[in-house]
C-alpha positions in Angstrom: 69.3 85.1 77.1 69.1 88.7 75.8 72.6 90.0 75.3 71.1 93.6 75.7 70.2 92.9 79.1 73.1 91.1 80.1 75.0 94.6 81.4 72.1 95.0 83.6 71.6 91.5 85.1 75.6 91.8 86.0 75.0 95.4 87.5 72.1 93.9 89.8 74.2 90.7 90.9 77.1 93.1 91.7 74.5 95.2 93.6 72.9 92.5 95.2 76.5 91.3 96.3 77.4 94.8 97.5 74.2 94.9 99.5 74.6 91.6 101.1 78.2 92.6 102.3 77.0 95.7 103.8 74.3 93.8 105.7 77.2 91.5 106.7 79.2 94.4 107.9 76.0 95.6 109.9 75.5 92.8 111.6 79.3 92.6 112.6 78.9 95.7 114.1 76.3 94.6 116.3 78.2 91.6 117.3 80.9 93.9 118.0 78.6 95.9 120.8 77.9 98.8 118.1 74.2 97.8 118.0 72.8 101.5 116.7 75.5 101.8 114.2 74.9 98.2 113.3 71.3 98.7 113.0 71.5 101.9 110.9 73.9 99.8 108.4 71.7 97.1 108.1 68.4 99.4 107.5 70.4 101.4 105.0 71.4 98.6 102.9 68.0 97.1 103.1 66.8 100.4 101.8 69.4 100.5 99.3 68.1 96.9 98.0 64.6 98.4 97.5 65.6 99.8 94.0 66.6 96.9 92.4 63.6 95.0 93.7 61.5 97.5 92.5 63.1 97.8 89.1 62.8 93.8 88.7 59.3 93.5 89.8 58.1 96.6 87.9 60.0 96.3 84.6 60.3 92.8 84.4 57.4 91.1 86.0 54.8 93.7 85.5 55.7 94.7 82.2 56.0 91.0 80.6 52.1 90.9 80.3 51.1 94.8 80.0 50.0 95.2 76.5 49.5 99.0 76.7 51.8 101.5 74.9 52.0 103.9 77.9 54.8 103.2 80.4 54.4 106.5 82.3 52.6 104.9 85.3 55.2 102.2 85.6 58.0 104.7 85.3 56.5 107.1 88.2 55.6 104.3 90.2 59.3 103.2 90.0 60.7 106.6 90.7 58.2 107.1 93.4 59.1 103.7 95.3 63.1 103.9 94.8 63.9 107.7 95.3 62.7 107.8 99.0 64.1 104.4 99.6 67.8 105.5 98.2 67.3 109.0 100.2 66.3 107.4 103.4 69.2 104.7 103.0 71.7 107.6 102.4 70.5 109.2 105.7 71.0 106.0 107.8 74.3 105.1 106.4 75.3 108.7 106.9 73.6 108.3 110.4 75.6 104.9 111.3 78.7 106.5 110.1 78.6 109.4 112.8 77.4 106.9 115.4 80.3 104.8 114.5 83.0 107.4 114.7 82.1 108.6 118.0 84.2 107.3 120.6 82.7 104.6 122.7 82.3 105.6 126.2 82.7 102.9 129.1 79.7 102.1 131.4 81.6 102.6 134.4 83.4 105.6 133.7 82.1 109.2 134.1 81.9 111.6 131.2 83.4 115.2 131.6 
């Protein structure tokens, strides 16, 4: 194991754990009859998980067999994949927060 990659591997493992906990919280919200907030939470954390997956595939799998000196294409492809996924993940989690904070109305009651 390369000692210089160890902090990055630990970071990726912690991110994976946090994303799994977030997805679990979304599933818990779905079970508690907050379907829209739960689905948006699950979608947000799945979109967040695109970044470490893209990093692993691009910089560890593809670059291991890459013999060229120009990594610009790989760097730009990583940015073009991870940035929209992160932004959409943030939007999904903000929307889930607003939906979850909204008071839940009972089906039989009339809203004023």
